[in-house]
N, C-alpha and C positions, 0 to 999 in steps of 0.2 A: 504496498500500499504505498503511495509517495503522501507525502503529508508536508510536500514543502508550501512553502510561505502562499504562493498563486496559485495552488490546486486546489481545486475542490475534493472534500471530502466527503461520500454522501450520506452519511448515518452523521456528520456533525450540521450540515447544512439542513437534513430535515429533523435533527435538536433542536437549532434556533429557529426553523423557523414554528415548532411546536411552541418554543418560549416565547417569541413575538404575540403569535396568536394570546396567548395568556396573557401579555401585559397590555396591549388593547384590550383585552377583555375584561381584564381589572377598573382600568381607567373608566371607560366604557360603562362597563355596569354600576359601578360605586358611583358616579356621576348620574345618570338615570335615575338611579334610589335616591340620590342627592336630592335632585330637583322635584321628583315626586313626592317624597317623603313617606319610602315605603319601600320595602324590597319585595323582588323578585323571586322565578324560582332557579335565575342565572347565580346570582347570591352562593347556591350551594356549590356550583363549579368553580366560584373564585375562590372559595373558600377552600375547596378540596386540593386545589393548587398553590396557595398563598406560602406554604412552608418552602415549597421549593422553587418558585416561579424565578425569583432576581438568585436563588444561588445557584442553578443552573446556568442561566446567563451569564453568570462572571466565570464561573467554571471553567465552559467553554470558552470565553475570551483568552483565558490563559492559558491554553492548549497548545497554541503552535508559538508560543512565547522564546520558548527554547531555542527555537531555531533563527532569533534573530538577535537574541539578546547580548553577542557578543558583536553586534556590528560597530563601526567608529561613534562616537556619542553623536557627532552634528547628524549621518544619515536616522539614526535614532531615535533622536528627538526630533527629525523632519518626520516621519514618515509614524508615531507611536504621541506626538505632542503638539505640533504644529498642525500636523493631518485633523486631528480633532477639536484645537483651537477653532481651524477653520470653520467649524460645521458647526459648533458650539456659537462661536460670533455671529453668525449668517442667521439660525433659524432662533438663536433668541430674537432676534432683529425683527425675524418677521411675525415670530411669536405676539413679542411686543408691540408691533403695529395693529395686530386684533384688540388686543385686550387693553390700549393708551388709554382708549374713550372710557372704559368704567373706571382705570384710575384716575385718570385726568379729575372724572365728574364729582369723586370720593374725595381724593387728596389735594386737585388741581395742578397743575404744571410743574411746578419745584418739587412735588411728591411724584407723578412718573418720572420726570429726570433721576431722582432719588433712587428708585425703584429698581430703573435701570440700569444705574452704576451700583446696584447693589448685586446684581445677577452675576456682576463679574467675581462675585468671591463667594455668593449666595446662590447658588444654583437656582434657577429661574423654571416652572412649570414641572415638564415630563423631561427634561434635558438634564435633568441629572446623572445621569446614567452616562453619557455623552462625557460630561464634565469630570466625572470621577476616573473615568479609563487611565487617562493621562496619566494621571497623582496614582495610580495602580503601577503602570508600568514604568515610569519613574525610582518608585520606592523599590520595587521589587530589582530593577539595576542596582540600586545602591547595595541592595540586602545581598548582590552574588555573592558569593562564598563562605557565608554566613551559616552555619549548621539549618539543615532544615526544618529536622523536627524542633527544633528550638524558636525555629520566626512561625511552626505552626501551634505550636502548647501557646506563646503568645498573643498571637493572631486568634486563637479557639476562645481564650481568653476575653480580649476583646470584644468577643462577639459575644460572650456570655454575660457580661459587668452590665450593668443600667449606664452605659453612656448615653446622657441626652442634654447635652452643650444647647443643644437651639441652633448649632452652626451643621448645616446640611451635609458638608463636606467630612466635617470630625464626626460624627454620628454613622453615616453610611459606610465611611472607611471604616470605623469601628466592627458596623453591623457584616460587613461586606469582604473585607479583605482576605480573610481563611479560606473562603473560596475559592476566589482569583486566584491566589500564591498555589491551591492545591492542584488547581486545572495544570499550573506551569511544571509544580515539581512532580506530579506524578501521571503525566501526559503521557509516556510509554505504559505506565501499566494501564492508565483508562480506555489504550487505543487497542491493548492486548483482551482488555475483560471483554470489549464491544467487538471483536473479531469471534474471541471463545464464543458468545452467545449470539452471536448471527447465527455460527454454525451449530449452534445446538437450541433450535425455537422452542423444544417443548420443554423444556429446564427454565430457557427463557422466561416462559409465560408463567409455567409455576410460580417460581420468584416474584414476577410481576404481580399475582394476581394476589399473594402474600403480602407484598407492601401494598397494595391499594388498600387491604382492607386495616394492616393495621396505621396507614396513614389515614383512613377513613374513621375511625376510631380515635387518634388523638387529635382530629380535626372536627371533629363533631361531638365529644363527648367533654363535658366542660369541667375544667378545675377545678380540683376542690380547694378550700383553704387551707394552709397559707398561700399554695403554691398560685391560686390565682392573682393574688395582690400583687407576683412577681412579673405577671404576664406587661411588657412597654405598652403603653398608647398607641405607637405605629403598627402593633400588632392588629387593633381593631381599623384604622383607618386604611388598613391595606387589604381588608374583609377578611378578617379573621374571626372565629365566633368566639375566642375567650377559652378556646379548648387545649388539651396538653399540649399537642405542636407547638403551642406559643410562650409556653413556659422556657426559661434559660436553660441552657443545655440540652434538654430535649428536641428546642428547637434546633440549634447546630446539627443535632443527629438526624432529625427529619430532613435538614437540608441535604444533607450529603446525602441520607437513602434518596431522596425524592430526585434528586438530581442525579444520581446513578442509576434511576429508571427510567429516566427521560432518555439518559445514553442506552439504556437496553430495548426500548420500545424504540428507538430510533434506528439500532442495528437491526432489529426484527423487522421493521419494516424494508430500510437498505436491501437486508438480504430476500427482501419479496419485488424489489427492482422491475425483475425482468418478468412476472406475472402482471402487476399493477403500477406498469410503468407511466400511463396517462394519467393515474389515479395520484400516483404520488408526485410526480412531475411539477404541481403546483405548490404544493408543500416545500419542495427543494427550493424550487428558483425563491421564495419566500425568505428561506433560511439564508441562502446564497445575498439577499436585497436585504436582510432586516434591519439597516442601520436608513436605510430609505424610508420603511415603512415608519419605524422610529420615529424618523424625523417630520415626520410630514401628516402622521396620523391625528394629529390634533383638530386639525380645521375640518374636515368632511367627519369626523367623530362629533363635533361640538354640531356642527350645521344638523345632524342625522336627529342626534336627540333632542336639538330645539324645533324642529319640523315635527319628530311626530309624537311630543310631548304636546304641543300646543295644537294639534291639527284634530285629537281625540278621535281618529279614523278609530285605531289601536288602541286599544284601553291595558291591555294586559302588560305590568310593569316587564314579564320574563319577557314577553315577544318585543317590546321595545327594545328591552337591553340589547335581544340578539342581534337585532337588525341594525342596532349603532354599533358595535360589534363588525358586524362585517362591511358596514361602512367605512368604519375605521379604517379594517385591513385593504378593501378594494381601491378607497381612495386615493392611498400614495402610488397601488399599483398604475393606476389608471395617468395619475400626474405624469408617472414615470416613461410609459409609455408615450404618452402626447409629448414630451420632450424628447426622447427619441427620433420621433417619428417626423416632428417639424425643424429638428434641430437646434431650437430655440430654449435657455433657460437650464443648461448643462450643468452650471455654477452651484444648481441647488443641490444636487446629488456628486458631485464630481467635482474633484478639488482642482481649480486652474495652475497654469507653469508658474503665472507670478508667485503663487502664492506658497512655494518651497521655500527654505536658508537651505536645503542639500542642492545645491545646480549639479552635481552630477547625475543625481536621481532625475530631476527636472528635464536635464536635454534628454534624455533615454525616454522619459515619458511626460508626454504633452498634458496627459488629462493621468489623475490619478482617483479612482473611484471611492466613494463613500465607503466599500466595504473592502478594499486590498489590505488595508494596515487590521482587521479587526483580526 
């Protein structure tokens, strides 16, 4: 299996496709429920995915880092820092243009300007993932050569401890770095596990069945006192139901178990590509373009939510949530397709040549896609 940086690994793309759908689902479903003031049947799906949704995304983001971590600092910074900084600045500005009228109405022009400036140190809206990845890339590079198990123990402790500073970068770093670093440190083992399960679908299905039952019990079974008091507030705001899966330490284990379950599911799906090529192809495409979806889903999601809730054509909250999810996923795909077809607007999802600090790379690549450095 070729795992080079610019090659595509089928099960990795499938896993990223699954994860981006779950991410859009969380924002869509919780947004609809917040506006409607009621929960729908889609909330159960969001809650089930809550323990592993972001852990898996970060674990996969670290998988290929070992192939490029020894590059010269200039090229490394170009591909792992400047790359994401460009997309963060661009899409922060785009998102802010849509949200600025509401901020101006509430806080005035000075308040809107302050909010925009603050977003460069306190990530704005859904873009915190794009902001945090370069931080992980830099920290991991600086820690290279340090004992892996020591880093994992410290990172695991940070995930478990009740660290709530109010600064998103610090809080999310503490909550997520352990998964990213594990993806980097254990990439060879993860690829071996995926290949082993791919060749043994019956065993993989049995393991997944057991995991699904345990994960479901942990998610939907309320934690008892005093453990429920330890559950962080962020767990509830991301779809959690106060179950055992949100209790510190258990959440760490559930996160890794769920991430490996997504790896297993993806390996199984990849193993059936010859039989289900047409059915799986869209999921692989979503995974290969996951950041395209992540950057742009906010607008079609918001439009669909507003129209569906105000039209009263559909009144079931779960159905409205599902349609909003579909809009959030398909909207960026349609936009990307239009841009590729008409030839204008590539800068939205591709880094122009001028946005490079490594000119040797820029001379070989006139455009670098949003996906090439993840």
